[in-house]
C-alpha positions, 0 to 999 in steps of 0.5 A, spaced: 782 528 554 782 532 560 780 540 561 785 544 566 785 551 568 790 556 570 789 562 574 794 566 577 790 568 583 787 561 585 789 559 592 786 552 592 789 545 591 793 547 585 791 540 581 789 544 575 782 540 574 778 546 576 778 554 576 778 554 584 784 549 584 787 552 578 795 552 577 798 559 578 803 559 572 802 557 565 809 553 565 806 548 570 800 547 565 806 546 559 809 540 564 803 536 565 798 536 559 798 531 554 795 530 547 788 532 546 788 536 552 784 543 553 787 549 558 783 555 560 787 561 562 784 566 566 786 573 565 787 574 573 793 578 572 799 579 568 803 572 567 811 574 567 814 567 565 817 563 560 812 557 558 816 552 555 812 546 551 815 540 553 810 535 550 808 535 543 801 534 541 799 530 534 795 531 528 791 525 530 790 526 537 787 533 536 793 537 539 793 541 545 789 548 546 790 554 550 785 559 551 784 565 555 778 568 558 776 574 563 771 572 567 768 566 564 770 560 560 769 562 552 768 570 553 773 571 549 777 575 554 785 576 552 790 574 557 797 578 558 803 574 557 810 577 558 817 575 560 821 580 563 828 576 562 826 572 555 821 570 551 814 568 553 813 562 549 818 557 547 818 550 545 823 544 545 819 539 540 820 540 533 813 540 531 808 541 537 801 541 534 798 547 539 793 552 539 793 559 542 787 563 543 786 570 546 793 571 548 797 578 548 804 576 548 807 583 550 813 587 552 818 581 553 825 583 553 827 579 547 822 575 541 815 575 544 814 568 542 820 563 539 817 556 537 818 551 531 813 548 527 805 546 528 802 552 531 795 556 530 795 563 533 787 565 534 786 572 536 793 573 539 797 579 539 805 580 539 806 587 541 812 591 544 817 586 544 825 586 544 825 582 538 820 579 533 813 579 535 813 572 533 819 567 530 816 561 528 819 556 523 813 554 519 807 550 518 803 555 523 797 559 522 795 566 524 788 568 524 785 575 526 792 577 530 796 583 531 803 584 531 806 592 532 811 596 535 816 590 536 824 591 535 824 586 530 819 583 525 812 583 526 811 576 524 817 572 522 816 565 519 822 560 518 825 555 513 820 550 514 815 554 510 807 553 509 806 560 514 798 562 513 797 569 515 789 571 515 785 577 517 791 580 521 794 587 522 802 588 523 804 595 524 810 600 527 815 594 527 822 596 526 824 591 521 819 588 516 811 587 518 811 580 515 818 576 513 816 569 511 821 564 508 820 557 506 815 554 501 807 556 499 806 561 504 799 565 504 798 572 506 790 574 506 786 580 507 791 583 512 793 590 513 800 592 513 803 599 515 808 603 518 813 598 518 821 599 517 824 602 511 826 596 507 819 591 506 812 591 508 812 584 506 818 580 505 817 573 502 823 568 500 818 562 499 816 559 493 809 558 491 806 563 495 800 568 494 798 575 497 791 576 496 786 582 498 791 585 503 792 593 504 799 595 504 801 602 506 809 604 506 807 611 509 812 614 504 818 610 508 818 603 506 822 602 499 818 595 497 811 594 499 812 587 497 818 583 496 818 576 493 825 574 493 823 567 490 823 563 483 815 562 483 809 566 485 802 563 485 799 570 485 798 577 487 791 579 486 786 584 489 791 588 494 792 595 495 799 598 495 800 605 497 805 610 498 812 606 497 818 606 492 816 599 489 809 596 490 811 589 488 819 587 487 822 580 484 829 580 487 830 573 485 835 572 479 831 568 475 825 572 475 820 567 475 813 571 475 811 568 468 804 565 469 803 568 476 797 573 476 798 580 478 792 583 477 786 587 480 791 591 484 790 598 486 797 601 486 798 608 487 803 613 490 809 608 488 815 609 483 814 602 480 809 598 480 811 590 478 819 591 478 824 585 477 830 589 479 831 593 473 825 594 469 817 594 470 814 587 469 809 587 463 808 581 460 801 577 459 795 579 463 800 583 468 796 589 471 789 587 468 784 590 472 789 595 476 786 601 479 791 607 479 787 612 483 788 614 491 785 609 495 781 614 499 781 610 506 776 612 511 782 615 516 789 614 514 792 618 519 788 615 524 790 608 522 783 606 519 784 603 513 777 601 511 775 604 505 771 611 504 765 611 500 768 614 494 774 609 494 775 607 487 777 600 490 770 599 492 767 593 487 774 593 483 777 587 485 777 581 481 770 579 478 767 572 480 768 567 474 763 563 470 762 560 463 756 562 460 
């Protein structure tokens, strides 16, 4: 396991083994890393390049990690990475096992990041790209990331599935805020607003769950969350606001039966839980739901925290227990 450095302003021997002798491009690091290595990338300037992953990491070996910083390693500073003639990050292996932390994949001429499977993105941004903010094939986790103002989807997960989106923000994207395909996807405690006119979240992935999210259609999105699937594991503790339909199942089998759809705040929507032709009303559907306006702190200013008078406060599903 080796620690390497990238600094666009470095003038040393360029062996990558110290900050003084750092490589000056990210792709050079891609060409030299091995499983278990760590690469520190300094935000000394904008990196305008395509970094193509050539060597895959492995789960057993710990994978390969790239982390940005501003002044000193570990300071949490973000590195701006673009590509004026394509995508910033691509990969050749079919499963890569890479982690990227503290990067801004911004203003690429096409998709910001276009990769296969086996990735983690932590504290990253995918903004103002010429296609999707990121398009991955699945088996990828996003934690505390943002995708906004992209010409395609904000976050797009492909047919391999198992995409996890936790604590993220997607907004102002031309098509969908989030679009997921495959199986067993999760969207948790994320904020989605101001995206295209069809879906805020579109999921074509069986056994998927959306929990604790705030979804605002801003009177432009037709369906706030569209499950075009046969099986849904749960749709709980969400705020669904200002869209034609809060939750829609467009699969012809309509297998929502047995899936908890409850303790959501649904307001300013024409339909609540909809199977394409009628409201879904069976079983515990709608239990604990709130229908009053969510009373965000400052919706016009994109502050979706709850104001002190919000009916959503303490209105989620209560803790369980047998007494």
